[in-house]
C-alpha positions as CSV (number, residue, x, y, z in Angstrom):
1,X,-32.8,25.9,-0.4
2,X,-32.7,24.5,3.1
3,X,-34.2,21.1,4.2
4,X,-36.5,20.7,7.1
5,X,-35.4,17.7,9.3
6,X,-37.9,16.0,11.5
7,X,-35.6,15.3,14.4
8,X,-38.1,13.2,16.5
9,X,-38.7,11.0,13.5
10,X,-35.0,10.6,12.9
11,X,-34.5,9.5,16.6
12,X,-37.3,7.0,16.3
13,X,-35.8,5.5,13.2
14,X,-32.4,4.7,14.8
15,X,-32.1,1.4,16.7
16,X,-31.8,1.8,20.5
17,X,-28.4,0.3,20.6
18,X,-27.0,2.6,17.9
19,X,-28.5,5.6,19.7
20,X,-26.9,4.5,22.9
21,X,-23.6,4.1,21.3
22,X,-23.8,7.5,19.8
23,X,-24.7,9.1,23.1
24,X,-21.7,7.3,24.8
25,X,-19.5,9.0,22.2
26,X,-21.0,12.3,22.9
27,X,-20.8,11.8,26.7
28,X,-17.1,10.8,26.4
29,X,-16.3,14.0,24.3
30,X,-15.3,11.8,21.4
31,X,-17.0,14.0,18.7
32,X,-14.9,16.8,17.3
33,X,-15.9,20.3,16.0
34,X,-18.6,20.4,13.3
35,X,-17.5,21.4,9.8
36,X,-19.9,22.5,7.1
37,X,-19.2,20.6,4.0
38,X,-21.3,19.8,0.9
39,X,-24.5,21.2,2.4
40,X,-24.3,19.0,5.4
41,X,-22.1,18.6,8.4
42,X,-19.2,16.4,9.3
43,X,-16.9,15.9,12.3
44,X,-14.0,13.6,13.4
45,X,-15.2,10.9,15.8
46,X,-12.8,8.9,17.9
47,X,-14.0,5.4,18.8
48,X,-11.7,2.9,20.5
49,X,-8.6,4.7,19.4
50,X,-9.6,4.9,15.8
51,X,-10.8,8.2,14.1
52,X,-13.6,8.3,11.6
53,X,-15.1,11.3,9.7
54,X,-18.8,10.8,9.2
55,X,-20.9,13.3,7.2
56,X,-24.6,13.8,7.5
57,X,-26.9,15.7,5.1
58,X,-29.8,15.4,2.6
59,X,-29.2,13.3,-0.6
60,X,-32.0,12.6,-2.9
61,X,-34.6,14.1,-0.4
62,X,-33.5,11.7,2.3
63,X,-31.5,12.5,5.4
64,X,-28.3,10.4,5.0
65,X,-25.3,9.4,6.9
66,X,-21.9,8.6,5.3
67,X,-19.1,7.1,7.4
68,X,-15.9,5.3,6.6
69,X,-16.2,2.9,9.5
70,X,-18.1,0.3,7.5
71,X,-20.0,-0.8,10.6
72,X,-23.5,-0.4,9.1
73,X,-25.1,-1.1,5.7
74,X,-25.0,1.7,3.3
75,X,-28.5,2.7,3.8
76,X,-28.4,2.7,7.7
77,X,-26.8,5.1,10.1
78,X,-23.8,4.0,12.2
79,X,-23.2,5.4,15.8
80,X,-20.6,7.8,14.5
81,X,-22.9,9.4,12.0
82,X,-25.8,9.5,14.5
83,X,-23.5,11.3,17.0
84,X,-22.7,14.0,14.4
85,X,-26.3,14.3,13.5
86,X,-27.3,14.9,17.1
87,X,-24.6,17.6,17.5
88,X,-25.7,19.2,14.2
89,X,-29.3,19.2,15.4
90,X,-28.4,20.9,18.7
91,X,-26.2,23.5,16.8
92,X,-29.2,24.4,14.6
93,X,-27.3,23.4,11.4
94,X,-29.2,24.2,8.3
95,X,-29.0,21.4,5.7
96,X,-29.1,21.9,2.0
97,X,-31.9,20.1,0.2
98,X,-29.3,18.7,-2.2
99,X,-26.2,17.7,-0.2
100,X,-23.0,16.2,-1.4
101,X,-21.3,13.8,1.0
102,X,-17.9,15.3,2.0
103,X,-18.3,17.9,-0.8
104,X,-18.1,15.1,-3.4
105,X,-18.1,16.4,-6.9
106,X,-16.0,16.2,-10.1
107,X,-12.4,15.3,-9.5
108,X,-9.9,17.8,-10.6
109,X,-8.0,16.4,-13.7
110,X,-4.6,16.7,-12.0
111,X,-5.9,14.4,-9.1
112,X,-7.8,11.9,-11.1
113,X,-4.8,9.6,-11.9
114,X,-3.7,9.7,-8.1
115,X,-7.3,8.8,-7.1
116,X,-7.6,5.9,-9.3
117,X,-4.0,4.6,-8.3
118,X,-5.0,4.8,-4.6
119,X,-8.2,2.8,-5.3
120,X,-6.1,0.1,-6.9
121,X,-3.7,-0.3,-3.9
122,X,-4.2,-2.7,-1.1
123,X,-4.3,-1.2,2.5
124,X,-0.9,-2.6,3.1
125,X,0.6,-1.1,0.0
126,X,-0.9,2.3,0.8
127,X,0.2,2.2,4.3
128,X,3.8,1.4,3.2
129,X,3.9,4.3,0.7
130,X,2.4,6.8,3.3
131,X,5.1,5.7,5.9
132,X,7.9,6.0,3.4
133,X,6.8,9.5,2.4
134,X,6.4,10.5,6.0
135,X,10.0,9.6,6.7
136,X,11.2,11.5,3.8
137,X,9.1,14.7,4.0
138,X,8.7,16.5,7.3
139,X,5.7,18.6,6.2
140,X,3.9,15.5,5.1
141,X,4.7,13.7,8.3
142,X,3.3,16.7,10.3
143,X,0.2,16.7,8.3
144,X,-0.2,12.9,8.8
145,X,0.2,13.1,12.5
146,X,-2.1,16.1,12.7
147,X,-4.8,14.3,10.8
148,X,-4.4,11.3,13.2
149,X,-4.7,13.6,16.3
150,X,-1.1,12.6,17.2
151,X,0.4,16.1,17.7
152,X,0.5,17.5,21.2
153,X,-0.1,21.2,21.2
154,X,2.1,21.4,24.4
155,X,5.1,20.0,22.6
156,X,7.5,22.9,22.1
157,X,10.1,21.1,20.1
158,X,8.6,22.4,16.9
159,X,8.9,25.9,18.2
160,X,12.6,25.4,19.1
161,X,13.1,23.9,15.5
162,X,11.6,27.0,13.9
163,X,13.5,29.3,16.3
164,X,16.8,27.6,15.0
165,X,15.8,28.2,11.4
166,X,15.1,32.0,12.2
167,X,18.5,32.2,13.9
168,X,20.2,30.7,10.8
169,X,18.4,33.0,8.5
170,X,19.4,36.0,10.5
171,X,23.0,35.0,10.1
172,X,22.7,34.5,6.3
173,X,24.6,37.8,5.6
174,X,27.1,37.8,8.4
175,X,30.8,37.7,7.4
176,X,32.1,38.7,3.9
177,X,31.6,35.5,1.9
178,X,27.8,35.5,1.5
179,X,26.0,35.7,-1.8
180,X,22.5,36.7,-3.0
181,X,21.7,32.9,-3.3
182,X,22.3,32.7,0.5
183,X,19.5,35.3,1.1
184,X,17.2,33.4,-1.2
185,X,17.9,30.1,0.3
186,X,17.4,31.6,3.8
187,X,13.9,32.9,2.6
188,X,12.8,29.6,1.2
189,X,13.9,27.8,4.3
190,X,11.7,30.1,6.4
191,X,8.8,29.5,4.2
192,X,9.2,25.7,4.3
193,X,9.5,25.7,8.0
194,X,6.6,28.1,8.6
195,X,4.4,25.6,6.6
196,X,5.5,22.8,8.9
197,X,4.7,24.9,11.9
198,X,1.3,25.9,10.7
199,X,0.3,22.4,10.1
200,X,0.5,21.8,13.9
201,X,-2.1,22.7,16.4
202,X,-2.1,26.5,16.9
203,X,-0.5,27.8,20.1
204,X,0.1,31.5,21.0
205,X,3.9,31.1,21.1
206,X,3.8,30.7,17.3
207,X,2.7,34.3,16.7
208,X,5.8,35.8,18.2
209,X,8.1,33.4,16.3
210,X,6.4,34.1,13.0
211,X,6.6,37.9,13.6
212,X,10.2,37.4,14.3
213,X,10.6,35.5,11.1
214,X,8.9,38.3,9.1
215,X,11.2,40.9,10.7
216,X,14.3,38.8,9.9
217,X,13.1,38.4,6.3
218,X,12.3,42.1,5.9
219,X,16.0,42.9,6.7
220,X,17.2,40.3,4.2
221,X,14.7,41.4,1.6
222,X,16.5,44.6,1.4
223,X,19.5,42.9,-0.2
224,X,17.1,41.3,-2.8
225,X,15.6,44.7,-3.5
226,X,19.1,46.2,-4.2
227,X,20.1,43.2,-6.3
228,X,17.1,43.1,-8.6
229,X,19.4,42.4,-11.6
230,X,20.9,39.2,-10.0
231,X,18.1,37.6,-7.9
232,X,16.1,34.7,-8.9
233,X,13.6,35.2,-6.2
234,X,11.2,38.2,-5.7
235,X,11.1,39.4,-2.1
236,X,7.3,39.3,-2.3
237,X,7.4,35.4,-2.9
238,X,8.7,34.9,0.7
239,X,7.0,37.9,2.5
240,X,3.5,36.9,1.2
241,X,3.9,33.4,2.4
242,X,5.1,34.6,5.9
243,X,2.4,37.1,6.2
244,X,-0.3,34.6,5.1
245,X,1.0,32.3,7.8
246,X,0.8,34.9,10.4
247,X,-2.7,36.1,9.3
248,X,-4.0,32.5,9.4
249,X,-2.6,32.0,12.8
250,X,-4.4,35.2,14.1
251,X,-7.6,33.5,12.7
252,X,-7.0,30.1,14.2
253,X,-6.2,31.6,17.7
254,X,-9.2,33.9,17.4
255,X,-7.1,37.0,18.2
256,X,-9.3,40.0,18.8
257,X,-9.1,43.0,16.4
258,X,-7.4,45.3,19.0
259,X,-4.5,42.8,19.5
260,X,-4.3,42.1,15.7
261,X,-4.0,45.9,15.1
262,X,-1.2,46.2,17.8
263,X,0.7,43.4,16.4
264,X,0.4,44.7,12.9
265,X,1.5,48.2,13.9
266,X,4.6,46.8,15.5
267,X,5.4,44.7,12.5
268,X,5.0,47.7,10.1
269,X,7.3,49.8,12.5
270,X,10.0,47.0,12.4
271,X,9.7,46.3,8.7
272,X,11.1,49.3,6.7
273,X,11.3,47.4,3.5
274,X,7.5,47.1,3.2
275,X,7.3,43.3,3.3
276,X,4.1,43.4,5.3
277,X,0.9,44.3,3.4
278,X,-1.6,45.8,5.8
279,X,-4.4,45.0,3.3
280,X,-3.9,41.2,4.1
281,X,-5.5,41.9,7.6
282,X,-8.4,44.1,6.7
283,X,-11.0,41.4,7.5
284,X,-9.4,40.8,10.9
285,X,-9.1,44.5,12.0
286,X,-12.8,45.3,12.3
287,X,-13.3,49.0,13.1
288,X,-9.5,49.6,13.0
289,X,-9.6,48.9,9.2
290,X,-12.5,51.3,8.7
291,X,-10.8,54.1,10.7
292,X,-7.3,53.6,9.4
293,X,-6.1,52.9,12.8
294,X,-3.1,50.9,11.7
């Protein structure tokens, strides 16, 4: 059931200085895209170089704001939450009558211990652990910088790194000394690197690279198909991860169905070992899927 929000009453309830601060954030373009979560809405808000993620929605029949800035008492709206609320009102967001801040709910058993451990750490201890992990793990470091808004979409170094991995994979079976394990390692390296790539802001150049990775893997997969008795990795384990990354990128870049169909047709032509499942693209193909145009 959707809740009706009296927008005029909400505006009157907010102190003038808080409304002014919220309007400044909006005017300066500091409020990110709205996200529907827990029956309400949230967005990333930048303020003075710090990023917050306020949520607004209806809890216990009252319109509520939840923000990690700590600037206001728990029962009052901060400027960040007000800014998100104003964007949500303008966008015509329908709020659930029983919202859950940030989708809060029962914690999965496998995450419970970690959550309690984090709550026991001081900010300095947590910061040290995060930095240490970021130094050791490139995927984690990319996710961290992405969440902090510190990844530049125009930075092409990640594309160059992935291109080098593709080149190495394509050379996995050159010469006479290679083994099936080399093919498997090349596939796993492609998957690891494509996960790092997809953690970055999406840019069109990624599509061509992932398609090239799929084509390289299709050729390598032929060796695993022939060596079914000796392999430890099924070809689908690699191909499904690469195709999923390609499909996800098509969604993030908002590629139109005609282009998706063209790209998929080229992939299918270049991948004779059937590592690309057209069914994965059904929702993206529109009328092409209905007419069997691919």
